[in-house]
C-alpha positions, 0 to 999 in steps of 0.5 A: 500499500503505497500511502502520500506524504501529507503537506499538513506536517507541522514544523517547529523553530525556535522564538527568536532567530536573526532575521537572515536565517528565518526569510531565507529559510521560509521564502516570504516577506510580510509588507506593512499592508499586512501582504505576504510576497514571495521572495525571489532573492536574498543577500546579508550586506553587514548588519544588512539584508538586500532583499527582492520579490517576485513582484520585482520590489527590491529593498534594504533593511535591518536583520535584527530578530525583534523587527516588525517583520520578524514579529510579524512573520512570527505571529503570522499578522500578515493576512493575503498574499500579493497578487503579482507575486502568486505565492503557491498554495503549497507555500501557503499551507506549510506557512500555516503550519509553522509554530515558534516556540521559545523552549522548543524546536529547530534552530535556523 
């Protein structure tokens, strides 16, 4: 009998990683309007990150574990995917099944 692998597997990560490994692992960026963008590329330049999204936006942000983007990703405050980035459904399902815990989970 062949069993299909479930995409509903729960993933646990540490609650307060730096922003760079978190964005590199999840490949999503929450905008201030509450929209999730797909990340095309991310480069670490000293203490700053240069991020390019699939919809063509590129910007620079500080690599911080207490930043707005890190909080929004951990607490899942971004509510809708970007229409131009075309974030796939499997990536959104994987993101919703990811949990962050202060005392349990894999270090990023």
